[in-house]
Every structure is written in structure tokens, then in C-alpha cells.
N, CA, C and O atoms as a Tinker XYZ file with bonds, in Angstrom:
   496  protein
     1  N      0.848000   -1.172000    0.000000    73     2
     2  CA     0.000000    0.000000    0.000000    64     1     3
     3  C      0.899000    1.243000    0.000000    63     2     4     5
     4  O      1.844000    1.323000    0.784000    81     3
     5  N      0.609000    2.197000   -0.865000    73     3     6
     6  CA     1.400000    3.425000   -0.907000    64     5     7
     7  C      1.059000    4.295000    0.303000    63     6     8     9
     8  O      0.029000    4.095000    0.946000    81     7
     9  N      1.920000    5.251000    0.607000    73     7    10
    10  CA     1.655000    6.154000    1.716000    64     9    11
    11  C      0.357000    6.924000    1.480000    63    10    12    13
    12  O     -0.395000    7.172000    2.422000    81    11
    13  N      0.089000    7.304000    0.230000    73    11    14
    14  CA    -1.146000    8.026000   -0.075000    64    13    15
    15  C     -2.370000    7.137000    0.131000    63    14    16    17
    16  O     -3.389000    7.594000    0.649000    81    15
    17  N     -2.275000    5.866000   -0.275000    73    15    18
    18  CA    -3.381000    4.932000   -0.037000    64    17    19
    19  C     -3.648000    4.772000    1.461000    63    18    20    21
    20  O     -4.796000    4.805000    1.903000    81    19
    21  N     -2.582000    4.599000    2.227000    73    19    22
    22  CA    -2.745000    4.444000    3.672000    64    21    23
    23  C     -3.337000    5.708000    4.276000    63    22    24    25
    24  O     -4.255000    5.634000    5.093000    81    23
    25  N     -2.826000    6.853000    3.884000    73    23    26
    26  CA    -3.304000    8.121000    4.432000    64    25    27
    27  C     -4.783000    8.335000    4.094000    63    26    28    29
    28  O     -5.557000    8.777000    4.943000    81    27
    29  N     -5.168000    8.027000    2.873000    73    27    30
    30  CA    -6.583000    8.176000    2.483000    64    29    31
    31  C     -7.480000    7.208000    3.251000    63    30    32    33
    32  O     -8.589000    7.568000    3.645000    81    31
    33  N     -7.003000    5.985000    3.464000    73    31    34
    34  CA    -7.756000    5.018000    4.262000    64    33    35
    35  C     -7.904000    5.532000    5.690000    63    34    36    37
    36  O     -8.986000    5.459000    6.272000    81    35
    37  N     -6.823000    6.049000    6.249000    73    35    38
    38  CA    -6.832000    6.614000    7.593000    64    37    39
    39  C     -7.874000    7.729000    7.696000    63    38    40    41
    40  O     -8.704000    7.734000    8.605000    81    39
    41  N     -7.818000    8.670000    6.755000    73    39    42
    42  CA    -8.750000    9.812000    6.754000    64    41    43
    43  C    -10.201000    9.329000    6.672000    63    42    44    45
    44  O    -11.064000    9.822000    7.398000    81    43
    45  N    -10.462000    8.377000    5.798000    73    43    46
    46  CA   -11.823000    7.862000    5.647000    64    45    47
    47  C    -12.327000    7.252000    6.957000    63    46    48    49
    48  O    -13.461000    7.500000    7.366000    81    47
    49  N    -11.477000    6.451000    7.612000    73    47    50
    50  CA   -11.870000    5.837000    8.882000    64    49    51
    51  C    -12.089000    6.886000    9.962000    63    50    52    53
    52  O    -13.042000    6.790000   10.736000    81    51
    53  N    -11.217000    7.888000   10.021000    73    51    54
    54  CA   -11.363000    8.939000   11.027000    64    53    55
    55  C    -12.657000    9.709000   10.788000    63    54    56    57
    56  O    -13.401000    9.976000   11.732000    81    55
    57  N    -12.926000   10.062000    9.558000    73    55    58
    58  CA   -14.163000   10.800000    9.249000    64    57    59
    59  C    -15.408000    9.982000    9.592000    63    58    60    61
    60  O    -16.450000   10.549000    9.921000    81    59
    61  N    -15.305000    8.659000    9.516000    73    59    62
    62  CA   -16.423000    7.778000    9.861000    64    61    63
    63  C    -16.433000    7.403000   11.345000    63    62    64    65
    64  O    -17.218000    6.562000   11.781000    81    63
    65  N    -15.536000    8.051000   12.119000    73    63    66
    66  CA   -15.454000    7.818000   13.562000    64    65    67
    67  C    -15.172000    6.353000   13.895000    63    66    68    69
    68  O    -15.745000    5.805000   14.836000    81    67
    69  N    -14.289000    5.723000   13.122000    73    67    70
    70  CA   -13.933000    4.313000   13.300000    64    69    71
    71  C    -12.584000    4.188000   14.011000    63    70    72    73
    72  O    -11.648000    3.580000   13.491000    81    71
    73  N    -12.503000    4.769000   15.196000    73    71    74
    74  CA   -11.246000    4.803000   15.928000    64    73    75
    75  C    -10.692000    3.406000   16.181000    63    74    76    77
    76  O     -9.507000    3.160000   15.955000    81    75
    77  N    -11.527000    2.502000   16.642000    73    75    78
    78  CA   -11.045000    1.147000   16.948000    64    77    79
    79  C    -10.513000    0.466000   15.696000    63    78    80    81
    80  O     -9.498000   -0.228000   15.751000    81    79
    81  N    -11.186000    0.658000   14.575000    73    79    82
    82  CA   -10.728000    0.061000   13.320000    64    81    83
    83  C     -9.381000    0.648000   12.896000    63    82    84    85
    84  O     -8.500000   -0.080000   12.437000    81    83
    85  N     -9.223000    1.952000   13.049000    73    83    86
    86  CA    -7.949000    2.602000   12.732000    64    85    87
    87  C     -6.833000    1.965000   13.555000    63    86    88    89
    88  O     -5.801000    1.565000   13.016000    81    87
    89  N     -7.052000    1.878000   14.863000    73    87    90
    90  CA    -6.012000    1.340000   15.748000    64    89    91
    91  C     -5.724000   -0.129000   15.464000    63    90    92    93
    92  O     -4.568000   -0.551000   15.495000    81    91
    93  N     -6.749000   -0.899000   15.191000    73    91    94
    94  CA    -6.575000   -2.338000   14.952000    64    93    95
    95  C     -5.934000   -2.643000   13.611000    63    94    96    97
    96  O     -5.102000   -3.545000   13.511000    81    95
    97  N     -6.312000   -1.900000   12.581000    73    95    98
    98  CA    -5.866000   -2.229000   11.225000    64    97    99
    99  C     -4.643000   -1.457000   10.756000    63    98   100   101
   100  O     -3.855000   -1.980000    9.968000    81    99
   101  N     -4.467000   -0.233000   11.218000    73    99   102
   102  CA    -3.420000    0.614000   10.642000    64   101   103
   103  C     -2.219000    0.857000   11.553000    63   102   104   105
   104  O     -1.182000    1.323000   11.081000    81   103
   105  N     -2.331000    0.557000   12.827000    73   103   106
   106  CA    -1.239000    0.839000   13.774000    64   105   107
   107  C     -0.405000   -0.402000   14.050000    63   106   108   109
   108  O     -0.934000   -1.510000   14.136000    81   107
   109  N      0.908000   -0.209000   14.187000    73   107   110
   110  CA     1.797000   -1.264000   14.660000    64   109   111
   111  C      1.516000   -1.486000   16.147000    63   110   112   113
   112  O      1.191000   -0.532000   16.853000    81   111
   113  N      1.634000   -2.717000   16.635000    73   111   114
   114  CA     1.343000   -2.991000   18.050000    64   113   115
   115  C      2.158000   -2.136000   19.020000    63   114   116   117
   116  O      1.687000   -1.820000   20.112000    81   115
   117  N      3.382000   -1.760000   18.625000    73   115   118
   118  CA     4.260000   -0.976000   19.497000    64   117   119
   119  C      4.341000    0.494000   19.086000    63   118   120   121
   120  O      5.324000    1.172000   19.386000    81   119
   121  N      3.309000    0.983000   18.401000    73   119   122
   122  CA     3.301000    2.380000   17.952000    64   121   123
   123  C      3.453000    3.326000   19.141000    63   122   124   125
   124  O      3.049000    3.020000   20.263000    81   123
   125  N      4.049000    4.487000   18.857000    73   123   126
   126  CA     4.281000    5.514000   19.870000    64   125   127
   127  C      3.425000    6.728000   19.538000    63   126   128   129
   128  O      3.308000    7.110000   18.374000    81   127
   129  N      2.830000    7.331000   20.555000    73   127   130
   130  CA     2.021000    8.532000   20.395000    64   129   131
   131  C      2.608000    9.626000   21.275000    63   130   132   133
   132  O      2.801000    9.426000   22.475000    81   131
   133  N      2.894000   10.796000   20.675000    73   131   134
   134  CA     3.547000   11.887000   21.391000    64   133   135
   135  C      2.721000   13.164000   21.248000    63   134   136   137
   136  O      2.435000   13.609000   20.136000    81   135
   137  N      2.345000   13.743000   22.381000    73   135   138
   138  CA     1.627000   15.014000   22.414000    64   137   139
   139  C      2.623000   16.167000   22.447000    63   138   140   141
   140  O      3.801000   15.973000   22.744000    81   139
   141  N      2.143000   17.361000   22.143000    73   139   142
   142  CA     2.992000   18.550000   22.211000    64   141   143
   143  C      3.392000   18.840000   23.660000    63   142   144   145
   144  O      4.466000   19.383000   23.919000    81   143
   145  N      2.526000   18.476000   24.590000    73   143   146
   146  CA     2.782000   18.680000   26.017000    64   145   147
   147  C      1.970000   17.655000   26.795000    63   146   148   149
   148  O      1.004000   17.094000   26.278000    81   147
   149  N      2.366000   17.416000   28.037000    73   147   150
   150  CA     1.581000   16.550000   28.913000    64   149   151
   151  C      0.240000   17.226000   29.170000    63   150   152   153
   152  O      0.172000   18.449000   29.292000    81   151
   153  N     -0.828000   16.432000   29.251000    73   151   154
   154  CA    -2.164000   16.973000   29.480000    64   153   155
   155  C     -2.681000   16.449000   30.811000    63   154   156   157
   156  O     -2.765000   15.239000   31.024000    81   155
   157  N     -3.031000   17.379000   31.712000    73   155   158
   158  CA    -3.517000   17.044000   33.045000    64   157   159
   159  C     -2.559000   16.036000   33.669000    63   158   160   161
   160  O     -1.371000   16.336000   33.792000    81   159
   161  N     -3.016000   14.877000   34.061000    73   159   162
   162  CA    -2.131000   13.896000   34.697000    64   161   163
   163  C     -1.653000   12.830000   33.719000    63   162   164   165
   164  O     -1.179000   11.771000   34.131000    81   163
   165  N     -1.778000   13.109000   32.423000    73   163   166
   166  CA    -1.415000   12.146000   31.380000    64   165   167
   167  C      0.036000   12.377000   30.945000    63   166   168   169
   168  O      0.486000   13.522000   30.895000    81   167
   169  N      0.769000   11.309000   30.633000    73   167   170
   170  CA     2.134000   11.490000   30.131000    64   169   171
   171  C      2.123000   12.077000   28.721000    63   170   172   173
   172  O      1.146000   11.934000   27.986000    81   171
   173  N      3.194000   12.721000   28.365000    73   171   174
   174  CA     3.320000   13.316000   27.035000    64   173   175
   175  C      3.401000   12.246000   25.952000    63   174   176   177
   176  O      2.851000   12.424000   24.866000    81   175
   177  N      4.081000   11.141000   26.236000    73   175   178
   178  CA     4.258000   10.066000   25.248000    64   177   179
   179  C      3.798000    8.744000   25.838000    63   178   180   181
   180  O      3.987000    8.470000   27.023000    81   179
   181  N      3.191000    7.930000   24.982000    73   179   182
   182  CA     2.812000    6.572000   25.370000    64   181   183
   183  C      3.250000    5.616000   24.268000    63   182   184   185
   184  O      3.400000    6.008000   23.110000    81   183
   185  N      3.452000    4.354000   24.646000    73   183   186
   186  CA     3.885000    3.349000   23.672000    64   185   187
   187  C      2.928000    2.164000   23.700000    63   186   188   189
   188  O      2.546000    1.673000   24.762000    81   187
   189  N      2.553000    1.721000   22.506000    73   187   190
   190  CA     1.698000    0.561000   22.353000    64   189   191
   191  C      0.259000    0.943000   22.062000    63   190   192   193
   192  O     -0.240000    1.962000   22.541000    81   191
   193  N     -0.396000    0.114000   21.273000    73   191   194
   194  CA    -1.777000    0.387000   20.876000    64   193   195
   195  C     -2.697000    0.430000   22.100000    63   194   196   197
   196  O     -3.629000    1.233000   22.137000    81   195
   197  N     -2.453000   -0.409000   23.087000    73   195   198
   198  CA    -3.293000   -0.391000   24.292000    64   197   199
   199  C     -3.208000    0.973000   24.979000    63   198   200   201
   200  O     -4.224000    1.505000   25.426000    81   199
   201  N     -2.016000    1.534000   25.064000    73   199   202
   202  CA    -1.839000    2.856000   25.683000    64   201   203
   203  C     -2.492000    3.947000   24.840000    63   202   204   205
   204  O     -3.050000    4.901000   25.384000    81   203
   205  N     -2.427000    3.814000   23.525000    73   203   206
   206  CA    -3.083000    4.789000   22.645000    64   205   207
   207  C     -4.600000    4.685000   22.808000    63   206   208   209
   208  O     -5.293000    5.702000   22.818000    81   207
   209  N     -5.112000    3.476000   22.935000    73   207   210
   210  CA    -6.545000    3.308000   23.234000    64   209   211
   211  C     -6.897000    4.010000   24.543000    63   210   212   213
   212  O     -7.958000    4.622000   24.662000    81   211
   213  N     -6.012000    3.918000   25.509000    73   211   214
   214  CA    -6.220000    4.593000   26.791000    64   213   215
   215  C     -6.296000    6.099000   26.637000    63   214   216   217
   216  O     -7.082000    6.758000   27.319000    81   215
   217  N     -5.482000    6.649000   25.742000    73   215   218
   218  CA    -5.554000    8.088000   25.466000    64   217   219
   219  C     -6.918000    8.456000   24.890000    63   218   220   221
   220  O     -7.512000    9.463000   25.274000    81   219
   221  N     -7.400000    7.649000   23.986000    73   219   222
   222  CA    -8.712000    7.903000   23.382000    64   221   223
   223  C     -9.817000    7.808000   24.437000    63   222   224   225
   224  O    -10.745000    8.617000   24.440000    81   223
   225  N     -9.718000    6.829000   25.322000    73   223   226
   226  CA   -10.718000    6.673000   26.385000    64   225   227
   227  C    -10.696000    7.889000   27.313000    63   226   228   229
   228  O    -11.748000    8.404000   27.691000    81   227
   229  N     -9.499000    8.343000   27.675000    73   227   230
   230  CA    -9.370000    9.540000   28.516000    64   229   231
   231  C    -10.022000   10.739000   27.831000    63   230   232   233
   232  O    -10.772000   11.485000   28.462000    81   231
   233  N     -9.736000   10.923000   26.540000    73   231   234
   234  CA   -10.322000   12.046000   25.794000    64   233   235
   235  C    -11.847000   11.966000   25.857000    63   234   236   237
   236  O    -12.513000   12.956000   26.163000    81   235
   237  N    -12.392000   10.794000   25.569000    73   235   238
   238  CA   -13.848000   10.627000   25.555000    64   237   239
   239  C    -14.470000   10.897000   26.926000    63   238   240   241
   240  O    -15.580000   11.421000   27.016000    81   239
   241  N    -13.756000   10.540000   27.984000    73   239   242
   242  CA   -14.248000   10.773000   29.342000    64   241   243
   243  C    -14.132000   12.239000   29.755000    63   242   244   245
   244  O    -14.914000   12.714000   30.579000    81   243
   245  N    -13.159000   12.956000   29.189000    73   243   246
   246  CA   -12.819000   14.300000   29.645000    64   245   247
   247  C    -13.444000   15.403000   28.791000    63   246   248   249
   248  O    -13.666000   16.511000   29.280000    81   247
   249  N    -13.727000   15.112000   27.522000    73   247   250
   250  CA   -14.238000   16.132000   26.604000    64   249   251
   251  C    -15.526000   15.678000   25.928000    63   250   252   253
   252  O    -15.700000   14.504000   25.601000    81   251
   253  N    -16.411000   16.627000   25.733000    73   251   254
   254  CA   -17.600000   16.418000   24.904000    64   253   255
   255  C    -17.358000   17.159000   23.589000    63   254   256   257
   256  O    -17.238000   18.385000   23.578000    81   255
   257  N    -17.288000   16.426000   22.497000    73   255   258
   258  CA   -17.009000   17.022000   21.186000    64   257   259
   259  C    -18.323000   17.470000   20.549000    63   258   260   261
   260  O    -19.269000   16.691000   20.431000    81   259
   261  N    -18.362000   18.737000   20.141000    73   259   262
   262  CA   -19.546000   19.310000   19.500000    64   261   263
   263  C    -19.418000   19.320000   17.983000    63   262   264   265
   264  O    -20.409000   19.183000   17.266000    81   263
   265  N    -18.194000   19.481000   17.506000    73   263   266
   266  CA   -17.947000   19.539000   16.064000    64   265   267
   267  C    -16.496000   19.147000   15.818000    63   266   268   269
   268  O    -15.614000   19.455000   16.620000    81   267
   269  N    -16.257000   18.468000   14.704000    73   267   270
   270  CA   -14.896000   18.060000   14.376000    64   269   271
   271  C    -14.712000   18.076000   12.871000    63   270   272   273
   272  O    -15.630000   17.763000   12.113000    81   271
   273  N    -13.507000   18.446000   12.451000    73   271   274
   274  CA   -13.172000   18.420000   11.030000    64   273   275
   275  C    -11.800000   17.792000   10.856000    63   274   276   277
   276  O    -10.967000   17.811000   11.762000    81   275
   277  N    -11.585000   17.235000    9.669000    73   275   278
   278  CA   -10.313000   16.603000    9.329000    64   277   279
   279  C     -9.914000   17.095000    7.951000    63   278   280   281
   280  O    -10.688000   16.971000    7.001000    81   279
   281  N     -8.722000   17.649000    7.828000    73   279   282
   282  CA    -8.200000   18.101000    6.536000    64   281   283
   283  C     -6.999000   17.242000    6.162000    63   282   284   285
   284  O     -6.181000   16.888000    7.012000    81   283
   285  N     -6.908000   16.922000    4.910000    73   283   286
   286  CA    -5.773000   16.155000    4.447000    64   285   287
   287  C     -6.235000   14.912000    3.727000    63   286   288   289
   288  O     -7.408000   14.769000    3.381000    81   287
   289  N     -5.311000   14.033000    3.514000    73   287   290
   290  CA    -3.974000   13.950000    4.074000    64   289   291
   291  C     -2.968000   14.773000    3.269000    63   290   292   293
   292  O     -3.190000   15.142000    2.116000    81   291
   293  N     -1.858000   15.036000    3.942000    73   291   294
   294  CA    -0.736000   15.736000    3.333000    64   293   295
   295  C      0.478000   14.803000    3.384000    63   294   296   297
   296  O      1.198000   14.788000    4.383000    81   295
   297  N      0.718000   14.017000    2.312000    73   295   298
   298  CA     1.839000   13.070000    2.332000    64   297   299
   299  C      3.190000   13.783000    2.280000    63   298   300   301
   300  O      3.319000   14.871000    1.720000    81   299
   301  N      4.183000   13.142000    2.876000    73   299   302
   302  CA     5.548000   13.668000    2.894000    64   301   303
   303  C      6.484000   12.501000    2.619000    63   302   304   305
   304  O      6.766000   11.696000    3.507000    81   303
   305  N      6.959000   12.416000    1.390000    73   303   306
   306  CA     7.809000   11.287000    1.022000    64   305   307
   307  C      7.017000    9.993000    1.047000    63   306   308   309
   308  O      5.809000    9.983000    0.811000    81   307
   309  N      7.711000    8.902000    1.334000    73   307   310
   310  CA     7.032000    7.602000    1.329000    64   309   311
   311  C      6.893000    7.012000    2.728000    63   310   312   313
   312  O      6.621000    5.822000    2.881000    81   311
   313  N      7.085000    7.866000    3.770000    73   311   314
   314  CA     7.004000    7.313000    5.123000    64   313   315
   315  C      6.256000    8.194000    6.120000    63   314   316   317
   316  O      6.247000    7.893000    7.313000    81   315
   317  N      5.628000    9.278000    5.656000    73   315   318
   318  CA     4.904000   10.148000    6.587000    64   317   319
   319  C      3.725000   10.819000    5.905000    63   318   320   321
   320  O      3.705000   11.001000    4.688000    81   319
   321  N      2.753000   11.178000    6.710000    73   319   322
   322  CA     1.680000   12.048000    6.237000    64   321   323
   323  C      1.178000   12.866000    7.422000    63   322   324   325
   324  O      1.344000   12.486000    8.581000    81   323
   325  N      0.564000   13.992000    7.101000    73   323   326
   326  CA     0.027000   14.871000    8.135000    64   325   327
   327  C     -1.470000   15.061000    7.926000    63   326   328   329
   328  O     -1.990000   14.893000    6.823000    81   327
   329  N     -2.137000   15.411000    9.002000    73   327   330
   330  CA    -3.568000   15.668000    9.012000    64   329   331
   331  C     -3.791000   16.895000    9.893000    63   330   332   333
   332  O     -3.134000   17.050000   10.922000    81   331
   333  N     -4.705000   17.755000    9.496000    73   331   334
   334  CA    -5.085000   18.899000   10.322000    64   333   335
   335  C     -6.464000   18.619000   10.904000    63   334   336   337
   336  O     -7.413000   18.314000   10.182000    81   335
   337  N     -6.553000   18.730000   12.227000    73   335   338
   338  CA    -7.812000   18.499000   12.934000    64   337   339
   339  C     -8.349000   19.820000   13.481000    63   338   340   341
   340  O     -7.594000   20.652000   13.985000    81   339
   341  N     -9.639000   19.992000   13.377000    73   339   342
   342  CA   -10.330000   21.089000   14.040000    64   341   343
   343  C    -11.377000   20.489000   14.963000    63   342   344   345
   344  O    -12.131000   19.607000   14.551000    81   343
   345  N    -11.434000   20.951000   16.198000    73   343   346
   346  CA   -12.346000   20.366000   17.174000    64   345   347
   347  C    -12.951000   21.480000   18.024000    63   346   348   349
   348  O    -12.239000   22.354000   18.518000    81   347
   349  N    -14.247000   21.439000   18.185000    73   347   350
   350  CA   -14.915000   22.280000   19.174000    64   349   351
   351  C    -15.399000   21.334000   20.254000    63   350   352   353
   352  O    -16.203000   20.439000   19.992000    81   351
   353  N    -14.906000   21.532000   21.477000    73   351   354
   354  CA   -15.207000   20.595000   22.553000    64   353   355
   355  C    -15.331000   21.312000   23.883000    63   354   356   357
   356  O    -14.774000   22.390000   24.088000    81   355
   357  N    -16.073000   20.688000   24.776000    73   355   358
   358  CA   -16.205000   21.181000   26.142000    64   357   359
   359  C    -15.425000   20.267000   27.073000    63   358   360   361
   360  O    -15.587000   19.047000   27.056000    81   359
   361  N    -14.578000   20.883000   27.883000    73   359   362
   362  CA   -13.837000   20.169000   28.920000    64   361   363
   363  C    -14.836000   19.903000   30.047000    63   362   364   365
   364  O    -15.248000   20.827000   30.748000    81   363
   365  N    -15.221000   18.638000   30.217000    73   363   366
   366  CA   -16.304000   18.276000   31.136000    64   365   367
   367  C    -16.062000   18.747000   32.578000    63   366   368   369
   368  O    -16.982000   19.282000   33.196000    81   367
   369  N    -14.852000   18.564000   33.132000    73   367   370
   370  CA   -14.665000   18.990000   34.525000    64   369   371
   371  C    -14.839000   20.494000   34.751000    63   370   372   373
   372  O    -15.360000   20.904000   35.788000    81   371
   373  N    -14.409000   21.315000   33.795000    73   371   374
   374  CA   -14.480000   22.770000   33.991000    64   373   375
   375  C    -15.685000   23.413000   33.318000    63   374   376   377
   376  O    -16.086000   24.519000   33.682000    81   375
   377  N    -16.269000   22.719000   32.329000    73   375   378
   378  CA   -17.366000   23.297000   31.568000    64   377   379
   379  C    -16.917000   24.281000   30.503000    63   378   380   381
   380  O    -17.753000   24.888000   29.834000    81   379
   381  N    -15.609000   24.450000   30.334000    73   379   382
   382  CA   -15.074000   25.406000   29.363000    64   381   383
   383  C    -15.107000   24.805000   27.961000    63   382   384   385
   384  O    -14.623000   23.696000   27.735000    81   383
   385  N    -15.695000   25.565000   27.011000    73   383   386
   386  CA   -15.743000   25.136000   25.616000    64   385   387
   387  C    -14.655000   25.865000   24.844000    63   386   388   389
   388  O    -14.457000   27.067000   25.018000    81   387
   389  N    -13.951000   25.130000   23.990000    73   387   390
   390  CA   -12.843000   25.688000   23.220000    64   389   391
   391  C    -12.901000   25.224000   21.777000    63   390   392   393
   392  O    -13.407000   24.145000   21.469000    81   391
   393  N    -12.373000   26.060000   20.904000    73   391   394
   394  CA   -12.096000   25.670000   19.526000    64   393   395
   395  C    -10.628000   25.303000   19.477000    63   394   396   397
   396  O     -9.769000   26.127000   19.792000    81   395
   397  N    -10.333000   24.078000   19.087000    73   395   398
   398  CA    -8.951000   23.586000   19.053000    64   397   399
   399  C     -8.571000   23.243000   17.624000    63   398   400   401
   400  O     -9.411000   22.853000   16.812000    81   399
   401  N     -7.306000   23.395000   17.341000    73   399   402
   402  CA    -6.771000   23.030000   16.034000    64   401   403
   403  C     -5.423000   22.389000   16.283000    63   402   404   405
   404  O     -4.621000   22.896000   17.067000    81   403
   405  N     -5.169000   21.259000   15.607000    73   403   406
   406  CA    -3.879000   20.596000   15.774000    64   405   407
   407  C     -3.487000   19.892000   14.485000    63   406   408   409
   408  O     -4.319000   19.590000   13.629000    81   407
   409  N     -2.195000   19.644000   14.382000    73   407   410
   410  CA    -1.644000   18.889000   13.264000    64   409   411
   411  C     -1.157000   17.561000   13.816000    63   410   412   413
   412  O     -0.449000   17.515000   14.821000    81   411
   413  N     -1.544000   16.483000   13.149000    73   411   414
   414  CA    -1.033000   15.159000   13.482000    64   413   415
   415  C     -0.095000   14.717000   12.376000    63   414   416   417
   416  O     -0.450000   14.770000   11.198000    81   415
   417  N      1.095000   14.282000   12.745000    73   415   418
   418  CA     2.064000   13.748000   11.787000    64   417   419
   419  C      2.212000   12.262000   12.090000    63   418   420   421
   420  O      2.487000   11.870000   13.224000    81   419
   421  N      2.025000   11.444000   11.060000    73   419   422
   422  CA     2.012000    9.992000   11.200000    64   421   423
   423  C      3.186000    9.399000   10.434000    63   422   424   425
   424  O      3.341000    9.630000    9.235000    81   423
   425  N      4.010000    8.633000   11.141000    73   423   426
   426  CA     5.173000    7.968000   10.556000    64   425   427
   427  C      4.789000    6.520000   10.264000    63   426   428   429
   428  O      4.186000    5.851000   11.103000    81   427
   429  N      5.139000    6.042000    9.079000    73   427   430
   430  CA     4.724000    4.728000    8.612000    64   429   431
   431  C      5.943000    3.868000    8.278000    63   430   432   433
   432  O      6.896000    4.342000    7.658000    81   431
   433  N      5.904000    2.605000    8.692000    73   431   434
   434  CA     6.918000    1.612000    8.317000    64   433   435
   435  C      6.197000    0.280000    8.136000    63   434   436   437
   436  O      5.335000   -0.079000    8.938000    81   435
   437  N      6.543000   -0.435000    7.101000    73   435   438
   438  CA     5.934000   -1.745000    6.821000    64   437   439
   439  C      4.400000   -1.672000    6.800000    63   438   440   441
   440  O      3.715000   -2.553000    7.319000    81   439
   441  N      3.880000   -0.601000    6.186000    73   439   442
   442  CA     2.432000   -0.396000    6.031000    64   441   443
   443  C      1.666000   -0.270000    7.343000    63   442   444   445
   444  O      0.473000   -0.570000    7.399000    81   443
   445  N      2.335000    0.164000    8.380000    73   443   446
   446  CA     1.690000    0.403000    9.680000    64   445   447
   447  C      2.157000    1.751000   10.234000    63   446   448   449
   448  O      3.295000    2.168000   10.017000    81   447
   449  N      1.263000    2.415000   10.947000    73   447   450
   450  CA     1.648000    3.641000   11.639000    64   449   451
   451  C      2.472000    3.230000   12.854000    63   450   452   453
   452  O      2.021000    2.453000   13.695000    81   451
   453  N      3.690000    3.766000   12.930000    73   451   454
   454  CA     4.595000    3.405000   14.024000    64   453   455
   455  C      4.788000    4.550000   15.013000    63   454   456   457
   456  O      5.255000    4.340000   16.133000    81   455
   457  N      4.426000    5.765000   14.592000    73   455   458
   458  CA     4.577000    6.932000   15.469000    64   457   459
   459  C      3.604000    8.009000   15.024000    63   458   460   461
   460  O      3.449000    8.269000   13.831000    81   459
   461  N      2.949000    8.633000   15.999000    73   459   462
   462  CA     2.116000    9.786000   15.732000    64   461   463
   463  C      2.575000   10.915000   16.632000    63   462   464   465
   464  O      2.886000   10.703000   17.804000    81   463
   465  N      2.616000   12.125000   16.073000    73   463   466
   466  CA     3.037000   13.294000   16.825000    64   465   467
   467  C      1.996000   14.384000   16.607000    63   466   468   469
   468  O      1.540000   14.606000   15.485000    81   467
   469  N      1.623000   15.064000   17.695000    73   467   470
   470  CA     0.607000   16.102000   17.604000    64   469   471
   471  C      1.209000   17.457000   17.944000    63   470   472   473
   472  O      1.956000   17.609000   18.910000    81   471
   473  N      0.858000   18.437000   17.114000    73   471   474
   474  CA     1.381000   19.802000   17.262000    64   473   475
   475  C      0.186000   20.736000   17.465000    63   474   476   477
   476  O     -0.754000   20.740000   16.670000    81   475
   477  N      0.238000   21.526000   18.539000    73   475   478
   478  CA    -0.821000   22.481000   18.845000    64   477   479
   479  C     -0.278000   23.475000   19.857000    63   478   480   481
   480  O      0.728000   23.208000   20.514000    81   479
   481  N     -0.941000   24.626000   19.988000    73   479   482
   482  CA    -0.505000   25.581000   21.003000    64   481   483
   483  C     -0.685000   24.950000   22.387000    63   482   484   485
   484  O     -1.796000   24.573000   22.762000    81   483
   485  N      0.396000   24.838000   23.131000    73   483   486
   486  CA     0.322000   24.147000   24.419000    64   485   487
   487  C      0.641000   25.052000   25.607000    63   486   488   489
   488  O      0.382000   24.693000   26.755000    81   487
   489  N      1.194000   26.202000   25.331000    73   487   490
   490  CA     1.581000   27.081000   26.434000    64   489   491
   491  C      2.808000   26.592000   27.177000    63   490   492   493
   492  O      3.176000   27.138000   28.218000    81   491
   493  N      3.444000   25.553000   26.634000    73   491   494
   494  CA     4.607000   24.992000   27.314000    64   493   495
   495  C      5.869000   25.741000   26.953000    63   494   496
   496  O      6.949000   25.402000   27.438000    81   495
């Protein structure tokens, strides 16, 4: 599968809210996920699909998403692609609603995502 094919498949699954399918089919078991900064009591980086699932569970428990958009993919060579996310969400504990925008960069090896990195204003 070419990087563009993988990136388009990824985008389609994300737009269809198929998070579990994305993680099961497109991620390497030992994939690494790195945030721009640590969030609340969460580590900045986690390793393994189970830990990435945990990040998704934390997000779902902590935020109520009102609107979301996905732009891309933006391929870079034969081993990376980027995606731009727009999210309007309410932080459940504080009740604060925010418009968020971030870039996700996905590194691919052997037709699997092996690393994801997120870039956003973090105040860090």
C-alpha cells in the first residue's frame, strides 16, 4: 500500500469515527504517540496500541465534542503524512468550551503507523 493509499484510508476511517478500526488495522502494536505537552495527569508520550486506546478513552471521558473536522492527508515522502484536525469541545470537569486546532504527523513503516506526533498551542 502506498503512503497516499494508507493516508486516504486513515482519513476515511477517522471521518467515519472508526477509531477502533484505525487502531486495529493501521497501527503497529508498538506504535508511539507523542503530544505537544503533557495533558492534566497524562504522560506526554505513550507506547503501544493499548496505551493509545487509553488516550482515546481519557479524551472521551474528559471532553464532549460538538464539532470536528479533518483536513488532508498531506503526504511527505514515502514514510509520513500529516492531518489537520479542528475540534470544538467542552472540557467536562471545567465546563469550558474551546475551539482547538492541531496537526497530526504519522510515521509509517511496513504499512503500519509506528509513530504519531501532535502539534498544537500548548503554552509549554
